[in-house]
C-alpha positions as CSV (number, residue, x, y, z in Angstrom):
1,X,157.9,-46.8,7.2
2,X,154.7,-45.9,8.9
3,X,152.5,-48.8,10.2
4,X,149.3,-48.7,12.3
5,X,147.7,-51.6,14.2
6,X,144.2,-52.3,13.0
7,X,142.7,-55.4,14.6
8,X,143.0,-59.1,15.4
9,X,140.7,-61.5,13.6
10,X,139.2,-64.6,15.2
11,X,136.7,-67.0,13.5
12,X,133.6,-67.8,15.5
13,X,131.1,-70.7,15.2
14,X,128.2,-69.0,17.0
15,X,128.2,-65.2,16.4
16,X,125.7,-64.3,19.1
17,X,127.3,-66.6,21.7
18,X,130.7,-65.1,20.9
19,X,129.4,-61.6,20.9
20,X,127.9,-62.1,24.3
21,X,131.2,-63.4,25.6
22,X,133.1,-60.3,24.5
23,X,130.4,-58.1,25.9
24,X,130.9,-59.8,29.3
25,X,134.5,-58.7,29.0
26,X,133.3,-55.1,28.5
27,X,133.7,-54.9,24.7
28,X,131.1,-53.2,22.6
29,X,130.2,-53.6,18.9
30,X,131.8,-50.8,16.9
31,X,131.2,-51.9,13.4
32,X,129.5,-54.7,11.4
33,X,129.8,-55.9,7.8
34,X,127.3,-58.4,6.4
35,X,128.5,-59.7,3.0
36,X,125.6,-61.5,1.2
37,X,127.8,-62.5,-1.7
38,X,130.5,-64.0,0.4
39,X,128.0,-65.3,3.0
40,X,129.9,-64.0,6.0
41,X,129.6,-61.3,8.7
42,X,132.4,-59.3,10.3
43,X,131.7,-57.9,13.8
44,X,134.2,-55.6,15.3
45,X,134.2,-55.2,19.1
46,X,136.4,-52.9,21.2
47,X,136.7,-51.6,24.7
48,X,134.7,-48.4,25.0
49,X,136.8,-45.5,23.7
50,X,139.5,-47.8,22.3
51,X,138.2,-48.5,18.8
52,X,141.8,-48.9,17.7
53,X,142.0,-52.1,19.8
54,X,139.4,-54.2,17.9
55,X,138.7,-57.9,17.8
56,X,137.2,-58.8,14.4
57,X,134.9,-61.8,14.7
58,X,134.5,-63.5,11.4
59,X,131.3,-65.6,11.1
60,X,130.7,-67.8,8.1
61,X,127.0,-68.2,7.5
62,X,127.3,-71.8,6.2
63,X,129.4,-72.9,9.2
64,X,133.0,-73.8,9.5
65,X,134.0,-77.5,10.0
66,X,137.3,-76.4,11.4
67,X,135.8,-74.9,14.5
68,X,136.2,-75.0,17.4
69,X,139.6,-76.6,16.9
70,X,142.5,-74.8,18.6
71,X,144.2,-74.0,15.3
72,X,141.4,-72.7,13.1
73,X,139.9,-70.0,15.3
74,X,142.7,-67.4,15.0
75,X,142.7,-65.5,11.8
76,X,145.3,-62.8,11.4
77,X,146.8,-59.6,12.7
78,X,146.1,-56.5,10.6
79,X,148.1,-53.4,10.0
80,X,147.5,-50.3,7.9
81,X,150.7,-49.2,6.0
82,X,151.8,-46.0,4.3
83,X,152.9,-47.7,1.1
84,X,152.0,-51.4,0.6
85,X,154.3,-51.8,-2.4
86,X,157.3,-50.4,-0.6
87,X,156.7,-52.5,2.5
88,X,156.2,-55.7,0.5
89,X,159.4,-55.1,-1.4
90,X,161.2,-54.4,1.9
91,X,159.8,-57.7,3.3
92,X,160.8,-59.7,0.1
93,X,164.3,-58.1,0.2
94,X,164.6,-59.6,3.7
95,X,163.5,-63.1,2.8
96,X,159.8,-62.8,3.7
97,X,157.4,-64.6,1.3
98,X,154.5,-62.5,0.1
99,X,151.7,-65.1,0.4
100,X,149.0,-62.9,-1.1
101,X,150.6,-60.1,-3.2
102,X,149.0,-56.6,-3.2
103,X,147.7,-57.1,-6.8
104,X,144.9,-54.6,-6.1
105,X,147.3,-52.0,-4.5
106,X,145.3,-52.4,-1.3
107,X,145.8,-55.7,0.5
108,X,148.6,-58.3,1.0
109,X,149.2,-61.2,3.4
110,X,152.4,-62.5,4.8
111,X,153.2,-65.0,7.6
112,X,155.5,-64.7,10.6
113,X,158.3,-67.3,11.2
114,X,155.8,-68.9,13.6
115,X,153.1,-69.1,10.8
116,X,151.0,-66.2,12.2
117,X,149.1,-64.6,9.3
118,X,149.5,-60.8,8.9
119,X,147.3,-58.7,6.7
120,X,148.7,-55.5,5.3
121,X,146.2,-52.8,4.1
122,X,147.1,-49.7,2.2
123,X,146.4,-46.4,4.0
124,X,143.8,-44.3,2.1
125,X,142.9,-45.3,-1.4
126,X,144.4,-48.3,-3.1
127,X,147.6,-47.6,-5.1
128,X,147.4,-48.0,-8.9
129,X,148.2,-51.6,-10.0
130,X,151.9,-52.0,-10.5
131,X,154.4,-54.8,-11.4
132,X,155.6,-57.1,-10.2
133,X,152.6,-57.2,-7.9
134,X,149.8,-57.1,-10.5
135,X,150.8,-60.4,-12.0
136,X,152.3,-62.1,-9.0
137,X,150.6,-65.4,-8.0
138,X,149.7,-66.4,-4.5
139,X,152.3,-68.5,-2.6
140,X,151.0,-71.0,-0.1
141,X,148.1,-69.8,2.1
142,X,147.5,-67.0,4.4
């Protein structure tokens, strides 16, 4: 099964201060998403010429009471997969809980044995909705 590393997500309390820190490390902003409805911004920063090694900073406009605790800042690892349904079935067949099923044919979340959240994203366009995923409820949190 094909899998491609996408990014590592971290939550930030002060977007400009965090961006300045990553710039000191030599990273540059490669992409930004400002979501008015969700009231958050995603800022992707990478070493120059290495856009495939991004840090995604997630900034919640209304603050985040869990920050800057040691446990709240890290968000998830993200991977692009060739077929999200096949991979999720493979994971389930091997005892992995699908915390956020790919109901939309596009995105799922699972957790490692050490409780690291892993986002799986469908390569290309989302797959058409299919069972058992379309009606599967969330399990736990991601």
